[in-house]
C-alpha positions as CSV (number, residue, x, y, z in Angstrom):
1,X,7.8,-0.4,-22.5
2,X,8.3,-3.3,-20.6
3,X,11.9,-4.3,-21.1
4,X,12.5,-0.9,-20.1
5,X,10.6,-1.5,-16.4
6,X,12.6,-5.1,-15.7
7,X,15.8,-2.5,-17.3
8,X,14.9,0.2,-14.0
9,X,14.2,-2.4,-11.4
10,X,17.2,-4.8,-12.4
11,X,19.3,-0.9,-11.8
12,X,17.7,-0.7,-8.6
13,X,18.5,-4.0,-7.1
14,X,22.1,-3.8,-8.7
15,X,22.1,-0.2,-7.3
16,X,21.8,-1.5,-3.9
17,X,23.9,-4.4,-4.1
18,X,21.9,-6.9,-5.1
19,X,23.6,-10.9,-6.8
20,X,23.0,-12.3,-9.3
21,X,19.7,-10.7,-10.2
22,X,17.8,-12.5,-13.2
23,X,14.8,-12.1,-15.0
24,X,12.0,-14.8,-16.3
25,X,10.1,-14.7,-19.0
26,X,6.7,-16.6,-17.8
27,X,4.7,-14.8,-21.1
28,X,4.6,-18.2,-22.8
29,X,3.8,-20.6,-20.2
30,X,0.1,-20.5,-19.5
31,X,0.1,-20.9,-16.4
32,X,1.9,-18.3,-15.0
33,X,0.1,-16.1,-12.7
34,X,3.0,-12.5,-14.2
35,X,4.5,-11.6,-17.8
36,X,8.1,-11.6,-15.8
37,X,9.6,-12.9,-12.2
38,X,13.3,-10.4,-11.1
39,X,14.5,-12.6,-9.1
40,X,17.9,-11.3,-7.1
41,X,19.3,-12.4,-3.2
42,X,21.6,-10.4,-1.0
43,X,23.7,-11.7,2.3
44,X,21.9,-10.1,5.0
45,X,18.2,-9.1,6.1
46,X,18.8,-5.6,5.9
47,X,21.3,-5.3,2.9
48,X,17.0,-7.2,1.5
49,X,15.5,-4.2,2.6
50,X,17.4,-2.2,1.5
51,X,16.8,-4.1,-1.9
52,X,13.4,-3.4,-1.6
53,X,12.8,0.3,-0.8
54,X,14.9,1.2,-3.8
55,X,13.3,-1.3,-6.2
56,X,9.6,0.5,-5.2
57,X,10.5,4.1,-5.3
58,X,12.7,3.9,-8.6
59,X,9.3,1.7,-9.7
60,X,7.6,4.7,-8.6
61,X,9.4,7.6,-10.7
62,X,8.4,5.5,-13.5
63,X,4.4,5.8,-12.0
64,X,4.4,2.3,-10.7
65,X,3.2,1.6,-7.2
66,X,3.4,-2.4,-6.0
67,X,0.1,-3.7,-6.2
68,X,0.6,-6.2,-3.3
69,X,4.0,-6.3,-1.1
70,X,4.8,-9.5,1.1
71,X,7.6,-10.7,3.8
72,X,8.3,-7.0,4.2
73,X,8.3,-7.3,7.6
74,X,11.2,-9.6,8.5
75,X,13.3,-9.6,5.1
76,X,14.1,-13.3,4.8
77,X,12.1,-13.4,0.9
78,X,10.3,-10.0,-0.1
79,X,7.2,-10.3,-3.0
80,X,6.5,-6.7,-4.3
81,X,3.9,-7.6,-7.1
82,X,3.5,-5.2,-10.5
83,X,1.3,-6.9,-11.5
84,X,3.0,-7.6,-14.6
85,X,6.3,-7.8,-13.3
86,X,6.9,-9.9,-9.8
87,X,10.4,-9.6,-8.1
88,X,11.9,-12.2,-5.8
89,X,13.9,-10.8,-3.4
90,X,16.1,-13.4,-0.9
91,X,18.7,-13.4,1.7
92,X,20.7,-15.6,-0.3
93,X,20.4,-19.4,1.6
94,X,17.0,-18.8,0.8
95,X,16.8,-18.1,-2.4
96,X,19.3,-21.3,-2.5
97,X,16.4,-23.2,-0.9
98,X,13.5,-22.4,-2.7
99,X,15.6,-22.2,-6.3
100,X,12.2,-20.2,-8.2
101,X,14.6,-20.7,-11.1
102,X,14.3,-24.3,-11.8
103,X,10.8,-24.3,-11.2
104,X,10.5,-22.5,-14.5
105,X,13.1,-24.1,-16.1
106,X,11.0,-24.0,-19.3
107,X,11.2,-19.8,-19.8
108,X,13.9,-17.8,-20.9
109,X,15.8,-16.1,-18.8
110,X,18.2,-13.0,-18.9
111,X,21.2,-12.1,-16.7
112,X,20.9,-8.5,-15.2
113,X,24.9,-6.9,-14.8
114,X,25.7,-3.5,-13.7
115,X,26.5,-0.8,-16.8
116,X,30.0,0.2,-17.4
117,X,29.8,3.6,-15.5
118,X,30.9,6.9,-18.2
119,X,33.7,8.5,-17.1
120,X,32.9,12.0,-17.2
121,X,35.5,14.7,-18.2
122,X,35.8,18.2,-18.3
123,X,33.6,18.6,-21.2
124,X,31.1,17.2,-19.7
125,X,31.1,19.3,-16.4
126,X,31.6,22.6,-18.3
């Protein structure tokens, strides 16, 4: 179930052109405040906001609403807290400065890429 939610969140980020989407599995770290971080960045505050809005919309379709949000007023670094997953959506220079993944370098990380698009055939359209 959590793997599906992570994939939905990653796809929501990628759908809005997020860059360098990474999941960090914090479950093995006893002091972590959540099970997973999902981290991405974008080059404009408009894009950061669009990514956050899409994550909220797609997670809502799963019946999940963020427990807390932070940063929506400036769009430099938006945090969406879902309890077991916390999304960090950065403006690129902020991600480079804070280097969140490096703080959790001992935790397993997974890079998410766009899934290949399947071409529709005439048979699919019928």
